[in-house]
N, C-alpha and C positions, 0 to 999 in steps of 0.2 A: 669564731673570733671572740675572744674574751671582751668583758667590759674595758679591762685596762688597756688592752691593745688598741680597741677603738678610740679610747680618750687620748692616747698618743698621737693619733692623725693630727697634723697641724693644718689648718686651714688658714692661709696668709691674707685671703680677702677679709676674713674677720680679726686678724691679729695685727694687721699694718694699718695706720693712718691714711696712708698714702691710697688705700682703696676703698676709703670712706668719701661719700658725696651725697647731696641733699638736691632734690629737684627744686627748682626757684631760687638757690642759693649759691652764690659765688664765694669761693673760700680760698684765703691764701694760706699755703702751708709749704712747709720744707720737705722735700721728697728725699728720703736717703738713698745713696748709690744701692743698686740692686743687679743682679746677674741675670742674664736673659739668654736664651736660644733665640737668635736673630737670622733673617734671610731677607734680602733687598730685592727690590722690583719696580716695575714701572708700568703705569696704565691703568685703566678702568676696573676696579676689582670685581666688577659684575661679569666682565667679558674677557679680560687678559688670561689667556692660557697660563701665563707665569706666576699668576696669582694663586690660581687652584693648585698649581704644582709645588708653590712655597708651603701652602697648608699641608698637603700630601707628606711633605718631608718634616713639617716641624711637629706634627701631631703625634707621629710614632715613636719619635725620639724622646718627646715629653714624657710619654707614658713609660718607655723603656728606662728613663733615667728614674722616674717614681719608683718603678718595681725594684730596680737595682738599689736603690737608697735604703728601702724597707728589708731587702733580703741580705745586703751586705753590711749596713750600718745600723740596721734596727731604728731607722728614721723613717716615719711614714709620713705623706702629706698629700694633700688634695692638690690635683694638676690644676694650675691657675688658668685663668681664661687667656683668650687671644687679646693680643695689644697691637697697636699699629701706630708708627711715626709716619707721618705725612707732609708732605712738603711740594712746592712747585716754584719755577721761576717766577710765576705772578701768582702771589698768595691769595689774590683776590679770587681766584678759581675757587676757593673753598667757599665763598660766600656770595659769590655774584656769578651767576650761570653754572656753577658746579661743573665745571668741564673736567670729568674725571680721567679723560685721556691724557690730560697733562700732568697729572699726578705723579709723584714719587714716593716710594713707601719702603718701610722696614717693618715686617710682621715679626711678632715677637711672643714669647711665653716665658715668663719669670721662673726661675728656678733657683732654689735655696742655695745660700752661700757656701754650704757644705759640699755641693756637687763641684767637684774639680775637673782639671782639663784631663785627666787620666780618666775617671769616670765617663766623661762626656766621649771621649775617643773610643773607649769601650762598647759604649752604648751606640754610638754611630755604626761601628763595626756589624754589631749586632743586628741592627735594623737593615744595614746594606745586604746582609748574609740572608736576611729572611724575605724582605719586601722589596727592597732596592729602589726606593722612590727618586725620580729622575733628579731633583734638585737637592738631594741630601747632602752631597758635598760642599755645597753651597753655604749650609746652616753653620754659623759659628756660635760660640760661647764668649759673652762679652759682658762686661760692666757698663750700665748706663748711669750717669751722674746727672741729675736735672736740678736739684736744689730748690730754689725759691720758684712754686708755680701756683697758677690760679687754675682751680678746676669747679667743676660742677657737675650734676647729671641731667643727661637728656634722656626722657621718656619718648619714644615713637621711633617712627622711621629714621633710618640713616639719612635719608635725602632730605628729612624735614629738621636738619642740625642747623642750617645756614642762618636763621633768624637769631638763634641763642650764640651762634660764634660771634656775629655780627654785633650783638650786645658785649660780649666778653671783650672783643678786640678794639671795638671804637668807643666804648664807654667806661665798663667796669676799669680796666688795666689803665688808661690814662687818668681816669679820674681819681685814682689811688696812687698817681705819681710813679707809676710803673711802666715799663715797655717790654715788648714781647722780644725774648732771646733765642729760644730754641725752637725744637720742631714741635708742631701741633701733634697731641697725643690722644689717642682715644683705647678705652680699656672696655671691651665687649662682654657685658655681664650676662647677657643672653644670648642664646643660641637662635640665629635666626632660622635654622631649619625646624625649630619646635615651638617658636614663639612667634605670636602675630605681630606684623611690624608695628602696629600701634602700641605695643606692649615691651618692646625691646628697652634694655636700659644699658646706657653707654656712658660712661665717666668721660668728660671732655676736659683735657689738660693743656694748658700753656705755660712754659717756663718763662719767667721773667726777672726783670732786674731794676733796681730803681733808677729813676730817671737822673 
């Protein structure tokens, strides 16, 4: 690969302000509308079979689209990290008790806005023909618009997020005359298969609106 070709690869984690966060700092920002591969589910991500099946469907499709974009459009990019929207009938389950069996979720991977419905359909057909993940047909291409949000960086195990979320939800947000509106959003910058739990980096985001 030539130097010019390498330079052409876009890493949206570095290009977009929405993927910037610092440990120990809550920040209010406007998140632009972005396009994602999405798949829904329910239950503890550590034990629910449908969660593992969701990832088995998302990743091959994300990489197939990346290679199609490079081959067909001459536009290369770094596959984005896994993200999740999380919610429950009782939102206290995120900060008190952490009863993950009660959680609903949408797992997502962001894709550039030049990926259209036709490219998505073609890539899904190619993945189905080769690998055929069980939940592939449940993956959709959808735009998410969050608007004004509060976010920060959590470093450590996912199970240690509760105190930081408690501070965000009950102190920073109301203290800044804001209220929570959308779903709790996490962006996983570290791979738990390769990174020690205490070194995992996760952006925690909460959509908000003025009181």
